[in-house]
Legacy VTK file of the C-alpha trace (Angstrom):
# vtk DataFile Version 3.0
C-alpha trace
ASCII
DATASET POLYDATA
POINTS 102 float
121.102 108.865 114.861
120.381 109.112 118.355
119.193 106.412 120.940
115.764 107.451 120.466
115.920 107.462 116.956
115.585 111.266 116.565
116.210 112.265 112.934
118.616 114.929 112.719
117.181 118.279 111.695
119.343 118.323 108.636
117.800 114.820 107.351
114.205 116.490 107.359
115.996 119.839 105.742
116.716 117.350 102.974
113.974 115.393 102.765
111.900 118.459 102.527
114.213 119.515 100.018
114.075 116.530 97.662
110.169 116.776 97.942
109.957 120.099 97.490
108.131 121.678 100.285
108.898 124.241 102.184
109.099 123.199 106.328
109.365 125.804 109.090
111.319 125.559 112.038
108.701 124.075 114.380
107.505 122.043 111.691
111.308 120.620 111.173
111.335 120.018 114.909
107.943 118.019 115.237
108.756 115.828 112.020
112.004 115.191 113.594
109.933 113.738 117.201
107.186 111.859 114.942
109.507 110.161 112.008
111.731 109.364 115.537
109.032 107.867 117.147
107.547 105.578 113.836
111.113 104.290 113.584
111.244 103.573 117.121
108.004 101.789 117.094
108.762 99.804 113.996
111.587 97.985 115.272
109.570 96.617 118.268
108.995 93.762 115.564
112.786 93.120 115.543
111.794 91.406 119.007
109.143 89.148 117.740
109.685 85.457 117.219
109.282 85.063 113.847
110.874 81.038 113.426
107.805 79.172 112.938
105.964 81.919 110.473
106.320 81.281 106.797
106.947 83.774 104.973
104.033 84.636 102.509
104.324 86.258 98.846
99.895 87.267 99.324
98.302 88.042 102.222
95.261 85.872 99.817
96.173 82.615 98.540
94.774 81.565 95.462
94.438 85.065 93.807
94.622 85.174 89.971
94.428 88.263 88.212
91.902 88.338 85.521
92.756 90.200 82.432
90.405 91.019 79.561
91.682 90.371 76.016
93.450 92.997 74.324
91.648 93.890 71.503
93.142 97.060 69.460
90.121 99.239 68.431
89.792 103.047 66.555
90.698 105.600 68.757
90.837 109.346 68.660
92.365 111.032 66.062
94.936 113.970 67.494
92.603 116.782 66.186
89.825 115.007 68.311
91.731 115.005 71.271
93.243 118.326 71.138
89.448 119.992 70.005
88.225 120.931 73.486
92.147 121.401 74.851
92.573 125.241 76.610
96.244 125.189 75.494
97.589 122.484 72.932
101.258 123.413 71.189
102.624 121.373 68.281
99.609 118.590 68.446
100.430 118.115 71.826
98.476 119.274 74.965
100.293 122.563 76.968
99.895 122.060 80.502
101.548 124.366 83.396
104.892 124.033 84.702
105.098 121.918 88.191
108.078 121.355 88.924
110.158 124.851 90.407
113.529 125.669 88.192
116.655 126.267 90.082
LINES 1 103
102 0 1 2 3 4 5 6 7 8 9 10 11 12 13 14 15 16 17 18 19 20 21 22 23 24 25 26 27 28 29 30 31 32 33 34 35 36 37 38 39 40 41 42 43 44 45 46 47 48 49 50 51 52 53 54 55 56 57 58 59 60 61 62 63 64 65 66 67 68 69 70 71 72 73 74 75 76 77 78 79 80 81 82 83 84 85 86 87 88 89 90 91 92 93 94 95 96 97 98 99 100 101
């Protein structure tokens, strides 16, 4: 990255490809500058003196999770679960494909 911490256009293209997002050239330029600005802003945290700051594991001390007792009960049969399904195949819900094939 450059001194100004701009993300390269290639980095933006790589990330958008991983996320399956098509970006225009203009969007790539905009996101490159915006992500560089965000990174530069976070790097300001390196200038803070944190020598007397104790590390925290949670923002609220003494917080405890409240769990219910795990009690098994009778659930739906496969036929009951699928009776209102628009599409089913071999005893399973059938859903449309959400990922692109190469």
